[in-house]
C-alpha angles and dihedrals in degrees: 000000000000094000090058092048091049092050091052092050092051090048090052093047094050091052088058093047091053088063093057130083112276099254124157090255093052090047090052093050092048092049091049091054093046094049092044090052091049088052091051091048090050090053093049094047098254093131100157094050090048092051092047092051093051094045089054088052094051096092091056095058097091090056095058111099095208141076092221103068097049088045093053090046094056096041091051092046090047090053090050094050091045090050092051092049097250094133096169094056092042090054092049090050092050092047087056092049092049091048089056092047091051090048090054091047090054089062094049111077094165112091094217092053089048089051092053091047091048094051092050097044102038095106092080093056092045091052093047091048091052092047091054091048091060085076109057089206089065098053090110091050088050090054091050090054092046095049091046089054094048091052094055096108094054101036113104102184142040124229116272115259095028100080116028115216093236089062091071094062092060131085115266093261090052094044094072112076095217093177089069101039095084093056099070099266120219119269119227118276097277091168086093084082089072091054091052094045090055088068095057098110114169090359128108118191125211108193122190130199126182108215131180095276108024148326125306118203127190126188115197144158136156091295107047151348127229131179131203131185119213118193098216129125122244089228092059093050094046093052093052093039093053093048092046094050094047091051092048089052093050112076090200096056124111117272088209090058091048092049092048096051091039090056092048092051090047090052090056102036108032114009091075089060102026094116090060097058113095112218091221095056130084111248115235113199117201100188128195128203115326093001087076093070094058120102094221094194088068096053110122118233093190101220096034101039124223119012090225091061088065106034136035104228135211126187112215134178095214147326113287113263094172140047092242098104127063117226117250095241090065095077138076132182088250087076121105110278135198107210117190122188121181108172093173141009135183137220139060096309090053096048112141096006114131125227110264108217088175090061090062093049090045090053091053091047093049092050092057090065095063131066092195112046145141113210120198112187132180115327092003090070098081118157091251092052093048093048091049093059101031098082091057099042120107089192127026120192122184123189118181143060127336131187121221103175127129094256100033127036128160147070115309115235130173120259121251113290122244128190093267108024149008119247124236121283118280131201129245094207136183094264092055091046090047090059096045112094107232105157087125092061118100100183136016116187113195099194099183138090121301099345090155099030100128115119089238105024090180097063104024106110092204095051112115099213094053092045090058090050092051090049090060105267112146100211131018126190113198140156128251097205143008108303134207107251096213093051091044090057089055090044092053093045088056092043095056093042090056091042088057087057090071094258121144119254090259094049092048089052092049092051093047090049090052091052093052092041091054091066111084091216092059103029093113112103088241089078104039108024100055099091121069135180115239121191144161096232 
């Protein structure tokens, strides 16, 4: 098979490397081949051979000028020891892997780089989480590890005592204290999770983690923590979730089909913990993998109807381990607002997009809710003008067109005006948003098509809603699919009216959705379930 052929190729390559001078590059190529062969042996059930191969490689680790090779070494060794039932050694291996990951994160101040590193290195945290869950007494420890992992893109420090300051002046190969990695190194101080959890008043968090053999679910708030294991495959959930979301996005789809798939997803994701969800709390969903694409408010609870009829819902990447984000209760619609309305744009990026008269009316409506406001309409709303006002805005509302394609994704704005013409439309994209300081902003509303359409909006670096969160915005309202502009204007009218009534963002969204759903002409989820609230709680 292909595994055998790959192993043979690695063996042949390493024989050639052995004939070359022992430079750092040659050592790295050899190590890559040995680790890759151990991974193949793990996948084909040759566990003893894989362990022996890695143990022989151990002495080479200090000579490898990279975080990646030592990390792969300890992750693979951890999997092998876990498979053989040696839980203690597996835990020590995974502690070493997490130590290396945290060391790498410490050197990456940019959130996008941290996100890339996190996505590539997440296996170690997942394995350690699963290992801890094997002992029911360690379910809370497993949650601490999982939440620490989820917060990696917004954390800015590493716990004292784990990484010494003098490590950061060394080369990469010297940064890693190999002499201590085999003695079960300390994890970061994840007990800060408990401090953050104590502030979860009127919020109940449901956190999901896809592990190698099923789905872990935790339910927690400031009072208690509970865990639940669901033996379901990620492939099964992804298949139903994709079909469910596509049907919700299509106004012509069958409501019966939506209810059927919504009930199935509910039975997997919430029914096992339904008794732990207080009706007077806001429900905070921390999705993982394909769960992130699901509009939870449209899940069907059979006897009780739509989930969103009973709970206000927030989607969140993780619990807050820092003071960077302002909590949602701190804002009001009396705060200074930047309101941007772009009914039409020209140029190649805007080809085929119709003028949105409703976007202009929506802009006027939103402006009426704020005493202090800056309104940029039409050709005034250039990217330079928007970026000038964004850092000072407490509320940002955009009404217009957005692109959500593979090559182009962002809010469409007019180009800079000249005396005789207006330049082609430009994008306000995730990278620009990422590098615009917006920690002062309480709320960003992206009232356009598919502003949170990514399959995993939490970890997609190009997703607009997550980019606003990473830039410091406390709450983001964004759409999961293409929306009807006339209904969206009505939706936003209801949303701001309820927000003026001292509701939270999630509660105002819930009330606006109920208003739209109550009209038989717009009771399909396409019209009322598109907009979600995203927040770093």
